[in-house]
N, C-alpha and C positions, 0 to 999 in steps of 0.2 A: 392597711393597704399602703404599699410603697409609693413614693412620688412617681417612679417610672411607670408603675401600673396605672396610676391615675391618668397620666398623660396618654398612655396607650389606649385606655378606655375612651377618653375624649376623642382621640383621633379615629378610632374604629367607628364610634357612633357618628362622627361627622362624615366619614366615608360612606356609611350606610345611608345617611341623609342625602348625600349626593346621588347615590344609586337610586334612591326613591325619586328624587327630582328628575333624574335621567329617564325613569319609567314614565312619569306623567308628561314630561316635556317631549319625549320622542315617540309616544304612542301613535302620533299622527303619521309617522314614517310608514307604518305597516297598514293602518286601517283607514286612513283618510279617504282613499279612493273607493273602498268598499262601502263606506258610510255614505259618501257623496252620491253614488249611483243607486243606493238602496239595496245593494246585494246583501248587506247585513244591517240589522238594527243597531244603533249606537252602543247600547249596553251589552248586547251580545258580542259585538265586535271587540270591545275592550276586554271582556271576560275571556274570549278565545285568545286574544293577543297576550293576556297575562299568563295563561297556562302555557302557551308556546314559548314565551320569554323565559319562563321558569325552566322548561325542559332544555331550551337552547343553551342556557348558562352552563350546562354540564357536558356539552358536546366537545369542547376544546379549551385549551389553556394557553394557546400560542400568543394571543394578544396580551394576556395577563403577563406573560414573560417579557414582552416588549415594554409594557408600562413599568413593570417591577424592576427591570434592569437595563432598559434601553434609552432612558432619558437623563437620569441623574448619575453622575460618576460617584458610585458608592464609596470608592477609596478616598476621594477628595472630601466627601461629606463626612466620612469618619464614623457614622452611626451615632447612637445615643441621642440625647435631647436635641442636638442641633439638627439632625436629620428628621427627627419627629416633628420639630417646629416647621421645617420646610414642607413636609407632607401635609401637616394640618392647615397651614396658611394657604397652601396651594388649593386645597379642597374648599376653603372659605371663598376664595376668588371664583372658583367654578360654580359653587352653589348660588352665590349672589348674582352672577351673570345669568345663570339658568332661570332663576325666579324672575329676574327683571325682564328678560326676553319673553318669558311666559306671560307676564303682565301685559306686554305689548302685543302678544299674539304672533311673535316672530319665531319661525322655526330655525333658530340658530343651532349651532353644533354643540351638544353637551360634551362630546369628545374633545373638541378644540378648547372649550372652556376649561376642562380638566388639565389638558396639556399646557395651556397658557398659564393657568394658576401655578402649576408646579414649576414651570420654567421661570416665571417671575419671582417666585419665592426663592428658587435656587440662585438666581442672579443676585438677588438682594443679600443672600447669605454668603455665597461662595464666589461670586463673580463669574465671568465667562468660562473659567476653567471647570466649573462644577457641572456644566451642561454637556451632554454627549451630542454635539452638533451634527455629526454624521447620522446618528439615529433619528434626530429631529428632521433632518432633510429627507432621508430615504423612507422613513416610516410614517411621517406626518405631512410634510409640505408637498412632496411629489404626489402621494395619493390624493391629497386635498385638491390639487390642480387637475389631476387626470380623471379621477373617479366620476365627478358629475358630468364631464364631457363624454366619457365612454358610456355611462349609463344613459345619457340623453340620446346618443347615436343609436345604441342598441334598442332602446325603447321606441325611438322614432321609426327605425326600420321595421321593427316588429309590428307596430301599430299600422304602418302603411301597408304591410303585407296582409295583415288580418282584415283590414277594411277592403282591400282589393279582392280578396278571396270571398268575402261575405257580402259584397255589394248587392247581390240579387236576393239576399235573405231579408224578409220583412223585419222592420225595426223591433216589434214586440217579440218576435221569435228570437231575434239576435240577442236582445236583452235577457230573455229567459235562459237561453242556452249558455251565455257567457257568465251568468251569475255564479254558477258552480265553479267555473274555471277561475273567476276572479277571487272567489273565497279561497280556493286552493292556493293561488299565487300569493294572496295576502297572508295566509297561514304560514307559508314558507318564508315570507318576508319577516313575520314575527319571530319565527324560529331563528332566522339569521340575525335579527336584532339582538336576541338574547345571547347568541353565540359570540357576537362581537362586543356589545356594549357592557354587559354584566362583567365581562372579564377585566375591563379597565379598572373597576373598583376592586376587583380581586387583586390586581397588581399593586394598587395603592395600599391596601391593607397588608399585603406582603412586604412592601417597603417599610411600613410601620413596625411590623414584627421583626424585620432585620435590624431596624434602628434600636429596638428594645432588647436585642440579642436573644430573642425568643425563637429564632429560626436561622438556619444557615442560608446564606445568600444563594447557594447552589441547590437548595432543596426544592421540591415540588410544592405547588400551592396546596395547603391543607384542605381536607374535605369540608371542614366546618366553615372555612372562608368561602368556598364555592357555594355552600348551602345558604348562608345568610345573605350573600350578594344576590343569589337567585331569587330568594324570597322578597328582598327589598325592591328589586326592579319589577318583579311581578305585581307587588302591591301598588307601586306607583303607576304601573300600566293600567291596572284595573280602575283606578280612580279617574284616569283619562284627562289629558290636557285639552279640554274642549276648545279653548281659544285657538290653539295651534292646529288642531284637527280641522277646524273650520277654515283657517287660512289655507292649509294644504289642499283641502277638498273642494273649496269654493273660490278661494281668493286668487289662484293662479290661472286656472283654466277650467272650463266646464267639463267634467269627466263623464264619459260613457263606459259601459261595461267592457267592451273589447279593448278600449284604451287603457282602462284600469288594469286589465289582465296583462297587457304588454308592459305597463309601468312597473307593477309589482313583481312580475317574473324577471324583468331586467335587474331590478334592485336586489332581489334575493340572490340571483346568480353571482352578481359582483361582490356582494357582502360576504357570502359564504366562501368564495374563492379567496378574498383578502384575509378572512379569518384563518383559513388554512395556512397561509404564508406568514401569519403573525403581524399583518398590517393593521394598525389601529385606525381603521377607516372611520370617517364621519358618515353614519347612516343617514343623517339629515341631508347632507350634500348629495348623496347617491339618490335618495328618494325624490328630492326636488328636481334633480337633473332628469330623472326618469319621467316624472309627471310632465315637465316642460317638453321633453323630447317626444313623448307620446302625443301631446297636444299638437306639436308641429307635424308629426307623422299623420295625424288625422286631419290636419289643416284647420284646426280649431283656432279661435281667437285666444291668444295668450295675453294675460295682463302683465305687460313688461314693467309697468311701474311697481307692482308688487314684487316681481322677481328682482328688480333693481334694489329695492329696499332690503330684500333678503340677502342679496350678494354683499351689500354694504355691511349688514350685520355679521355675515361670515367673515368679512375682511377684518373687522375690528374685534372679533371675539378673542383671538389669541392675545393681542396687546391689552385689551380691556381687562380680561380675566387675569393676565399677567401683572398688570398694574395693581389690581386689588390684592393679588397674592403677595406682591412685593410690599405694598403698604401695610398689610396686616402682619407681615413678618417683622417689619420695623416696629410696629406697635407692640406685638407680643414680645419680641426680643428686648425692646426698651423697658417694658414693665418688669420683665424678669430681671434685667440688670439693676433697675432701681430698687426693687424689693428684695433682691437676693434670693428670690424663689425660683424653683425650676418648673413651676406649673401655673403661677398666677397669670402670666401673659396669655397662655392658652385658654385659661378659664375666662378671662376678660374678653378676648376675641370671640369666644364661643357665645357669650352672652350678647355681644354686639350682633353677631350673626343671627341669633334667634330673634332679637329685636327688629332688625331690618326685614327679615322674612315675614314676621308677623305684621309689620307695617304694610308690606307689599300685598300680603293676602287681604288685609282689611281694605286696602285701597281698591283691590280687584272687585270687592263686593258691591262697589258703587255702579259697576257695569258688568254684572256677572254673566257668564255664558255657560250653558249646560247642554246635556245631550238633546234636549227638546229644541234647541236652536240650530241644530246641524244642517237643516235644510232651508233655513231662512236665507233670504237673498241679501240681507244686510250684513256687510262684511265687518270683521273686527279691524279697527284702525291699527296701523302699524307705524304711524308717523309721529304722533305727539301724545304724551300722557300728562295731564294736569290733574290736580286734585279735584277739580270740579268738572272735568270734561271727558272722562272715559265714557265711550258711547254706551248707552243703555240698550241691551238687547232684550232679553226676557229673564224671568226668574231662574235661578239655578245656583249651581255652585261653581 
């Protein structure tokens, strides 16, 4: 096995690990409202979401093209081991941020964690000239600012109209009738999530293949890349990020069936539209904006303190993941330079990544949250995490 192939294998496995964390981290985007209202049982909801994420990953590749060629200047990067190290350390930054915010129960953006990691590693390696700033602005920053606002407005108007039209319908009948509508909207949301988010990992693996000179930069995304990415995000979705599902379903606003239908329908429409135009949208931002907007439209009480902490997490995601991506690039590049090896740096950083992820998983077991806790009134804390003070909910994983 050649050195280049060893590095490529490490990078692809790390990319699939990110895709897996994206699945369990962002399951809440599609299914939190359906679980919160009782429209679907938790295990059934995540299984349905996993299948639809798998299908959605095959519907489009426009977002993958954006990630694969719209963020890093491939001519400046030059390909080979240098580009491979950038991609790898960018992924490390994204994974560590994803797992850390999962531990906190914070629905931060996996997409922005990925973009931040890649941008940070690129800046460390190539400086400002290595980043395609116009692509960052138009494909990431502008959608990040506009999407949650648009989603909130659409969901709020939709919820207000629904409640106005059904105000004479008895509550039990309303809940029963909207159950099927909510399941349909949540299913469409899961399909949209697979269409948008799985493609981001496809684009990263495509970058790695370009760096290894295994594919032409102008080529299409290979089928095997689409398949393994679809399977990884589907598996992560099935395992369910129960901490974040609980925050989304119970921590922001109390969700009813008509409200959940409006929120999921709004999110799905916006995400599918953005995927069509190749915008690497944050499904977390859209889903959260929709839930808050639908709560306002229903005139329900919104937990603005929880929403504020989420917005803070969104704001720091890009720089935090970018800082980790840059730091791990310096570590990996430094080890390679000192040892004269082309892969020892990547291998060392990979082992550090595994160690940190295992520590955070073991830490989470002290206050585990599972599917049986989804309707508990006790919220997952999103403010502080100490070795002795993660809140204990009930048994689970």
